[in-house]
PAKE-735996 format. One record per residue: x, y, z of N, C-alpha, C, O, CB in turn; residue in three letters. Coordinates in steps of 0.1 Angstrom, whole numbers, padded with zeros to 4 digits, always signed. Last residue first. Glycine has a CB too. Example, Ala and Ser with C-alpha at 12.3 -4.5 7.8 and 13.67 -1.06 7.14 Angstrom:
residues 2
+0128-0022+0071+0137-0011+0071+0129+0000+0079+0134+0011+0080+0141-0006+0057SER;+0132-0057+0078+0123-0045+0078+0132-0033+0078+0142-0033+0085+0113-0045+0090ALA;
***
This chain:
residues 147
+2353+1052+1336+2347+1060+1330+2356+1055+1313+2353+1060+1302+2348+1075+1338UNK;+2346+1031+1364+2354+1034+1354+2348+1043+1341+2337+1039+1337+2360+1021+1351UNK;+2339+1025+1397+2335+1032+1385+2348+1035+1377+2358+1040+1381+2326+1046+1389UNK;+2337+0996+1415+2350+1007+1410+2342+1012+1399+2338+1004+1390+2366+1000+1404UNK;+2327+0982+1444+2321+0987+1431+2332+0998+1426+2335+1007+1434+2305+0994+1432UNK;+2330+0976+1470+2338+0968+1460+2334+0974+1447+2340+0969+1437+2335+0953+1461UNK;+2298+0986+1480+2311+0981+1485+2317+0972+1475+2312+0962+1471+2309+0974+1498UNK;+2274+0999+1480+2284+1003+1470+2298+0998+1472+2308+1003+1468+2284+1016+1470UNK;+2265+0990+1509+2262+0997+1500+2273+1001+1492+2282+1007+1497+2256+1006+1505UNK;+2267+0971+1531+2279+0971+1522+2272+0978+1508+2273+0972+1498+2285+0955+1520UNK;+2246+0976+1550+2261+0977+1554+2271+0977+1543+2282+0983+1545+2265+0966+1564UNK;+2218+0999+1551+2227+0991+1543+2241+0990+1547+2248+1000+1548+2227+0996+1529UNK;+2199+1004+1578+2210+1007+1573+2218+0995+1565+2223+0985+1570+2217+1014+1583UNK;+2170+1012+1592+2174+1002+1583+2188+1011+1579+2188+1023+1577+2162+0998+1570UNK;+2144+1013+1612+2158+1017+1612+2165+1007+1605+2168+0996+1609+2163+1019+1625UNK;+2111+1021+1625+2121+1013+1613+2134+1022+1613+2135+1034+1613+2114+1012+1596UNK;+2100+1029+1646+2092+1021+1638+2103+1012+1629+2104+0999+1628+2081+1032+1629UNK;+2104+1040+1680+2112+1039+1666+2104+1027+1659+2102+1017+1665+2129+1034+1669UNK;+2075+1054+1694+2088+1046+1691+2093+1047+1679+2088+1053+1670+2087+1033+1694UNK;+2049+1058+1716+2059+1066+1709+2070+1055+1708+2073+1048+1717+2063+1080+1717UNK;+2015+1063+1726+2024+1057+1725+2036+1063+1716+2032+1072+1709+2020+1046+1722UNK;+1987+1064+1749+1996+1070+1741+2008+1063+1740+2012+1057+1750+1998+1082+1745UNK;+1955+1068+1759+1964+1059+1757+1974+1067+1750+1970+1077+1744+1960+1046+1749UNK;+1924+1066+1782+1934+1075+1774+1946+1064+1772+1949+1055+1780+1939+1090+1781UNK;+1891+1064+1788+1903+1058+1784+1913+1066+1777+1910+1073+1767+1900+1047+1776UNK;+1862+1064+1807+1872+1071+1800+1886+1065+1800+1892+1061+1810+1873+1085+1806UNK;+1827+1056+1810+1842+1052+1811+1850+1062+1805+1845+1070+1797+1844+1038+1804UNK;+1796+1052+1832+1807+1061+1824+1820+1054+1822+1825+1047+1832+1810+1076+1831UNK;+1770+1030+1826+1783+1034+1836+1793+1041+1827+1797+1036+1816+1792+1019+1842UNK;+1751+1025+1808+1748+1033+1822+1759+1037+1828+1758+1046+1836+1741+1025+1831UNK;+1761+1008+1790+1749+1003+1798+1748+1010+1810+1745+1005+1821+1750+0989+1801UNK;+1786+1031+1788+1782+1017+1785+1773+1012+1794+1777+1010+1806+1792+1009+1783UNK;+1796+1063+1778+1788+1054+1787+1784+1041+1780+1779+1040+1768+1775+1062+1793UNK;+1828+1079+1773+1813+1077+1771+1807+1071+1783+1811+1072+1794+1810+1070+1759UNK;+1858+1080+1756+1852+1083+1767+1837+1082+1763+1833+1083+1751+1856+1095+1772UNK;+1892+1077+1746+1877+1075+1743+1870+1077+1756+1876+1077+1766+1874+1060+1738UNK;+1921+1090+1729+1910+1089+1743+1897+1087+1737+1893+1092+1726+1908+1105+1754UNK;+1954+1086+1721+1940+1086+1717+1933+1087+1731+1938+1086+1742+1936+1073+1709UNK;+1983+1092+1702+1977+1093+1715+1963+1093+1710+1960+1097+1699+1981+1106+1723UNK;+2013+1084+1688+2001+1086+1688+1995+1088+1705+2001+1086+1715+1994+1075+1680UNK;+2044+1079+1667+2037+1081+1680+2023+1084+1677+2020+1087+1666+2044+1092+1688UNK;+2073+1069+1651+2059+1072+1650+2055+1074+1666+2062+1070+1675+2050+1061+1642UNK;+2103+1071+1628+2096+1073+1643+2083+1075+1642+2079+1083+1633+2100+1085+1650UNK;+2123+1058+1607+2109+1062+1609+2105+1061+1623+2104+1050+1628+2099+1053+1601UNK;+2152+1059+1585+2146+1059+1597+2131+1064+1597+2127+1071+1588+2154+1067+1606UNK;+2180+1047+1567+2167+1050+1567+2161+1051+1581+2164+1042+1589+2160+1040+1558UNK;+2212+1056+1559+2204+1050+1569+2191+1056+1569+2189+1068+1571+2210+1052+1581UNK;+2231+1065+1543+2221+1053+1536+2212+1050+1550+2204+1041+1549+2231+1036+1530UNK;+2244+1089+1546+2252+1076+1546+2244+1063+1545+2249+1052+1547+2262+1074+1558UNK;+2224+1110+1548+2235+1109+1539+2243+1095+1537+2247+1092+1526+2245+1118+1542UNK;+2192+1095+1556+2205+1104+1560+2216+1100+1550+2217+1089+1545+2211+1101+1576UNK;+2158+1100+1552+2171+1091+1547+2183+1101+1551+2184+1113+1549+2170+1087+1528UNK;+2129+1096+1572+2137+1101+1561+2148+1094+1559+2148+1082+1563+2142+1113+1563UNK;+2100+1104+1593+2109+1095+1586+2118+1103+1577+2116+1115+1574+2102+1083+1578UNK;+2075+1105+1615+2087+1111+1609+2095+1104+1605+2099+1095+1613+2093+1119+1616UNK;+2042+1110+1624+2051+1101+1618+2063+1109+1614+2060+1121+1611+2045+1093+1605UNK;+2012+1108+1647+2022+1113+1639+2034+1104+1633+2037+1092+1637+2027+1122+1646UNK;+1979+1108+1654+1991+1099+1652+2001+1109+1645+1997+1118+1637+1988+1085+1644UNK;+1952+1111+1677+1962+1120+1669+1974+1110+1667+1978+1104+1677+1968+1135+1677UNK;+1918+1108+1683+1930+1104+1682+1939+1110+1674+1936+1115+1663+1929+1093+1679UNK;+1886+1102+1704+1898+1112+1696+1910+1107+1694+1914+1101+1704+1901+1125+1702UNK;+1855+1093+1706+1870+1088+1706+1877+1100+1698+1873+1105+1687+1872+1073+1699UNK;+1825+1084+1724+1834+1093+1716+1848+1091+1716+1853+1088+1727+1832+1106+1719UNK;+1795+1068+1730+1810+1068+1729+1816+1078+1720+1812+1081+1709+1814+1055+1723UNK;+1770+1050+1744+1772+1063+1739+1787+1064+1741+1793+1061+1751+1763+1074+1747UNK;+1748+1025+1749+1762+1028+1744+1762+1040+1738+1756+1041+1728+1768+1019+1735UNK;+1719+1024+1754+1729+1013+1758+1743+1017+1758+1750+1012+1767+1728+1000+1750UNK;+1703+1053+1768+1708+1044+1755+1718+1034+1761+1723+1035+1772+1716+1053+1743UNK;+1679+1050+1791+1691+1053+1789+1697+1046+1777+1696+1034+1776+1697+1050+1800UNK;+1652+1042+1799+1653+1052+1789+1666+1056+1786+1667+1065+1779+1647+1061+1792UNK;+1643+1010+1806+1654+1018+1807+1656+1030+1797+1662+1027+1786+1665+1009+1807UNK;+1620+0999+1797+1619+1004+1810+1631+1013+1813+1630+1021+1822+1618+0994+1820UNK;+1607+1008+1763+1617+1000+1774+1616+1007+1785+1611+1019+1785+1633+1000+1770UNK;+1594+1019+1744+1586+1010+1753+1595+1003+1764+1592+0995+1772+1578+0999+1744UNK;+1609+1029+1725+1601+1038+1734+1594+1031+1745+1590+1037+1754+1590+1046+1727UNK;+1641+1012+1724+1629+1011+1722+1621+1022+1732+1625+1024+1743+1624+0996+1723UNK;+1671+1027+1713+1663+1024+1724+1648+1023+1722+1642+1033+1719+1667+1033+1734UNK;+1700+1022+1694+1683+1023+1694+1678+1018+1706+1679+1007+1710+1675+1014+1683UNK;+1729+1036+1707+1722+1025+1704+1706+1027+1703+1700+1034+1711+1725+1015+1712UNK;+1742+1068+1695+1737+1060+1707+1730+1048+1700+1725+1049+1689+1726+1069+1717UNK;+1771+1068+1674+1757+1073+1679+1752+1060+1689+1756+1049+1691+1746+1075+1665UNK;+1805+1073+1679+1796+1061+1679+1780+1069+1682+1779+1075+1693+1802+1048+1692UNK;+1826+1094+1661+1817+1094+1671+1807+1082+1669+1801+1080+1658+1809+1108+1672UNK;+1860+1100+1653+1849+1092+1651+1839+1092+1663+1844+1091+1674+1853+1078+1648UNK;+1883+1119+1648+1872+1121+1658+1860+1113+1653+1851+1120+1649+1869+1137+1660UNK;+1917+1120+1639+1903+1116+1636+1897+1118+1649+1903+1119+1659+1901+1102+1631UNK;+1946+1132+1620+1938+1132+1634+1923+1129+1631+1917+1133+1621+1939+1147+1641UNK;+1981+1130+1609+1966+1126+1609+1959+1128+1623+1965+1126+1634+1964+1109+1604UNK;+2006+1141+1600+1999+1143+1613+1986+1142+1612+1978+1152+1612+2002+1156+1620UNK;+2039+1131+1588+2025+1131+1587+2019+1132+1599+2023+1126+1609+2021+1120+1581UNK;+2069+1140+1572+2062+1139+1584+2047+1138+1579+2043+1142+1569+2065+1151+1592UNK;+2104+1136+1562+2089+1135+1557+2080+1134+1570+2084+1126+1579+2086+1122+1547UNK;+2135+1153+1560+2126+1144+1566+2112+1146+1562+2108+1157+1557+2126+1145+1581UNK;+2156+1155+1534+2148+1162+1541+2139+1153+1547+2134+1145+1540+2143+1171+1535UNK;+2174+1145+1516+2176+1140+1527+2166+1148+1538+2168+1148+1550+2192+1139+1530UNK;+2169+1156+1491+2165+1141+1492+2166+1137+1507+2160+1127+1511+2174+1130+1483UNK;+2179+1181+1492+2165+1181+1494+2160+1164+1497+2151+1160+1505+2158+1187+1479UNK;+2206+1180+1484+2204+1179+1498+2188+1177+1500+2185+1170+1510+2209+1193+1506UNK;+2204+1187+1458+2209+1173+1461+2206+1172+1474+2202+1161+1476+2224+1171+1459UNK;+2192+1212+1458+2181+1201+1453+2188+1189+1456+2181+1179+1457+2177+1201+1437UNK;+2214+1227+1469+2201+1226+1477+2193+1213+1470+2188+1205+1478+2193+1241+1475UNK;+2231+1223+1448+2236+1218+1460+2224+1216+1469+2222+1206+1476+2246+1228+1466UNK;+2218+1237+1425+2221+1225+1424+2223+1217+1438+2217+1207+1440+2232+1224+1416UNK;+2220+1263+1437+2206+1258+1435+2206+1243+1435+2198+1236+1442+2201+1263+1421UNK;+2246+1269+1438+2240+1268+1452+2225+1261+1447+2221+1252+1454+2238+1284+1460UNK;+2249+1267+1410+2257+1258+1418+2251+1256+1431+2250+1245+1436+2272+1262+1420UNK;+2237+1290+1400+2231+1276+1398+2238+1264+1404+2234+1252+1405+2231+1274+1382UNK;+2252+1311+1416+2238+1309+1419+2232+1295+1414+2225+1289+1421+2229+1321+1413UNK;+2279+1308+1402+2276+1304+1416+2261+1303+1421+2259+1295+1430+2282+1314+1424UNK;+2269+1310+1375+2274+1302+1378+2271+1299+1394+2264+1290+1398+2286+1304+1374UNK;+2262+1338+1366+2252+1330+1372+2258+1319+1376+2249+1313+1383+2241+1329+1365UNK;+2285+1348+1356+2279+1354+1367+2270+1347+1374+2268+1348+1387+2274+1366+1364UNK;+2289+1338+1331+2295+1330+1341+2293+1337+1355+2299+1333+1365+2310+1329+1338UNK;+2274+1356+1315+2268+1341+1318+2275+1335+1329+2268+1329+1338+2271+1330+1305UNK;+2290+1376+1315+2277+1377+1320+2271+1364+1322+2263+1362+1331+2270+1385+1312UNK;+2312+1364+1300+2315+1368+1314+2301+1369+1323+2300+1366+1335+2324+1382+1315UNK;+2302+1361+1276+2308+1350+1282+2307+1353+1299+2303+1345+1308+2323+1348+1276UNK;+2296+1385+1267+2287+1379+1271+2291+1364+1280+2283+1358+1288+2279+1377+1258UNK;+2310+1415+1272+2316+1402+1270+2303+1392+1276+2301+1392+1288+2332+1400+1279UNK;+2307+1443+1279+2299+1438+1268+2304+1423+1262+2302+1420+1250+2301+1450+1255UNK;+2318+1444+1304+2303+1448+1303+2299+1443+1290+2288+1437+1289+2302+1465+1303UNK;+2345+1440+1298+2339+1431+1305+2324+1434+1306+2317+1424+1308+2344+1431+1317UNK;+2352+1465+1284+2353+1451+1278+2345+1441+1286+2339+1433+1280+2368+1446+1276UNK;+2345+1483+1305+2338+1484+1294+2339+1470+1288+2329+1464+1285+2343+1494+1286UNK;+2365+1474+1325+2351+1475+1329+2341+1474+1314+2331+1467+1313+2349+1491+1339UNK;+2388+1481+1310+2384+1466+1313+2372+1465+1318+2367+1454+1316+2392+1460+1322UNK;+2387+1508+1307+2388+1501+1294+2385+1487+1299+2379+1480+1290+2402+1502+1287UNK;+2386+1518+1334+2375+1519+1326+2374+1511+1312+2364+1507+1307+2374+1534+1323UNK;+2414+1507+1341+2403+1502+1348+2391+1505+1340+2383+1496+1339+2402+1507+1361UNK;+2430+1523+1323+2430+1509+1321+2418+1503+1329+2411+1493+1324+2443+1503+1326UNK;+2408+1552+1312+2420+1546+1320+2419+1531+1321+2407+1527+1319+2421+1552+1336UNK;+2404+1570+1281+2401+1559+1291+2411+1555+1301+2422+1555+1297+2399+1548+1285UNK;+2393+1599+1264+2404+1592+1272+2398+1580+1281+2388+1582+1288+2412+1603+1283UNK;+2385+1595+1229+2379+1596+1244+2390+1589+1254+2395+1577+1253+2363+1588+1245UNK;+2381+1616+1200+2389+1605+1209+2382+1607+1223+2377+1617+1228+2406+1608+1210UNK;+2358+1616+1172+2365+1623+1187+2371+1610+1194+2368+1598+1194+2351+1632+1200UNK;+2372+1607+1143+2363+1606+1152+2368+1613+1165+2380+1615+1168+2360+1591+1154UNK;+2375+1635+1115+2381+1623+1124+2373+1620+1137+2367+1630+1142+2395+1627+1128UNK;+2362+1639+1085+2359+1640+1098+2365+1631+1107+2361+1620+1106+2347+1640+1100UNK;+2383+1650+1058+2376+1637+1065+2375+1641+1079+2384+1647+1085+2384+1621+1065UNK;+2392+1666+1036+2386+1670+1049+2377+1659+1054+2365+1660+1054+2377+1684+1046UNK;+2404+1654+1014+2413+1658+1026+2406+1662+1038+2412+1662+1049+2422+1670+1022UNK;+2382+1649+0997+2388+1640+1004+2396+1643+1017+2395+1638+1028+2396+1634+0994UNK;+2377+1675+0989+2366+1670+0998+2372+1658+1005+2370+1656+1017+2351+1666+0990UNK;+2397+1681+0974+2397+1690+0987+2387+1683+0995+2388+1685+1007+2393+1706+0984UNK;+2396+1665+0956+2408+1663+0963+2406+1671+0976+2411+1667+0987+2420+1669+0954UNK;+2375+1676+0941+2372+1664+0946+2383+1661+0955+2380+1652+0962+2369+1654+0936UNK;
***
């Protein structure tokens, strides 16, 4: 029995440089693995914080058509009383700036054409302007946050 105890199998040794030893330790350290994701999480959080300052826009368009007025078949004037067509396009751009300024720009164009009582007409219009510009002057003025 003493001979069996004396014949223990020693584990094989492996030579590691200091760099290999540190790389092996860091590979199996879960805290270090988790910390590798912190810069990515910080970038996502920063992008989400700036998302509140992205402008919003709308671009509705409309094309209503007015049908001809009813004309009696016994009328002496076979031309319909009114025929018209109108096209319009409006746009709006608004948002919030980091210092609290709310802005809203809007504009639009429209065109109407047709005939009324036999005479043709064509009207075109356009507009553009600053609808809203609001800046709170004393926002958070004099407030001291204490923990």
